[in-house]
N, C-alpha and C positions, 0 to 999 in steps of 0.2 A: 541383551539387541535393543528390549525397551528402555532403559534407559539412553542408551546412544540415540534413538529414536527423539526421543523427548528433548534431550539436549540440542538436537539437529531444531527441532523444531521451535527451542526457546531462542536459539541461536538468531534464525531466521526471523522470529519476530523483531529481535533489536537491532539487524540489519538496518531498514534506513536509517536508526541512531548513528553506530558506528561510523557507516561510512555514505555521507548524504551524498556522494557523486553518483553513486548508483539510483539512488532517488530520482539525481538529478537527470540523469540517464534516461530511466523509466518514464517521467514527466515528458520530456523530449521528444520522446517517440510516440507518447500518447499525442501532444500536442502537435508534430507533425503528420501525422496521420490525419487526425482530423482535419486541417488545416487542406490536405492533400484531396482529401472526402469535398472541401467546398471551393475549391478555386474555380469552378466557372462561377457558384453563385459568387463570388470574394470578386469575379472579376465582372460580373454584369453588374454589381454596385454599381464600383468604380465609376464603369461606363457611360453610369444614369449618375453619374455626380456628386456619390459620396465621400465624403472629404475619409483621407488615410486615416486620422485619427479616429476616425467612426469605425471605419473596420478593426481596425488594431484592437478598441475595445470590446468590440464583437467576440472577437478570437481569444482575447484575455478572460472575458463574461464566461464565455464557453469552458475554458478550461479551469478554471477556479472552480465552475459547477460539476465539471469530472473530478477533480479532487476532492470535493464535498462529498461529493457519491462514492469513492473509494474509501476516505476517510470512512464515513457510514456505516458501508459496507464490513471493511475491516475492522472498527470497534465493534460493532454487533456480533461481527464472530467472536472475535476475540472474547467476548463476555460471554456467548451461548456456550462457546466451549469449554473457559474456565465452571461454569457451571454444569455441565456435563460432567469434567472430569471430577468436581467437585464431589457427584454421585460416585462414581466407580473408586473413588479411594476411600479407604479407612485408617486414621489414627496420622493422615496426610493432607494439608492443606494442598491445594490445588496451584497456591501462589508461594508457595515453601522453594528456594534456591535447589537446584539440581547437584546433588553432591557431588565433586570433581572425580574423575576412574581413579586419580591415585589415593582418596580417600577411602575408596570400598574393597572392602576384602572381598576375595574372590575364593569361596570356598569355608 
C-alpha cells in the first residue's frame, strides 16, 4: 500500500511535465478567476482612459506573480518533503526511483 501511495505521489509530481495541457487549464482557471475578481477595477481603469495594452500588462503581470508564487511554494514543499522522507528511510535515498510492481516480489 505504501509503495502505491508513493508511486501516486511521484506521478503527481511529474504530471505537469507529462501533460502540459492540464497545467495550462489550471493556469487558465486561476487567471480567469483573478480577472473576474478584478472586473470592476478593470472597467474603472478603462473608463478613466487606461490603454488596453496597459490593462493587459497588469493582468499578465499578476498572472506571472501567481505562477512564481506557486512555483516557489511547490518547490519549497517538495524540497522539505524530500528532506523529511530522507530522515524516515534507512538504506534508501528519498530520490531513488520507485520499483515497478512487476519487479517486487510478494511474500
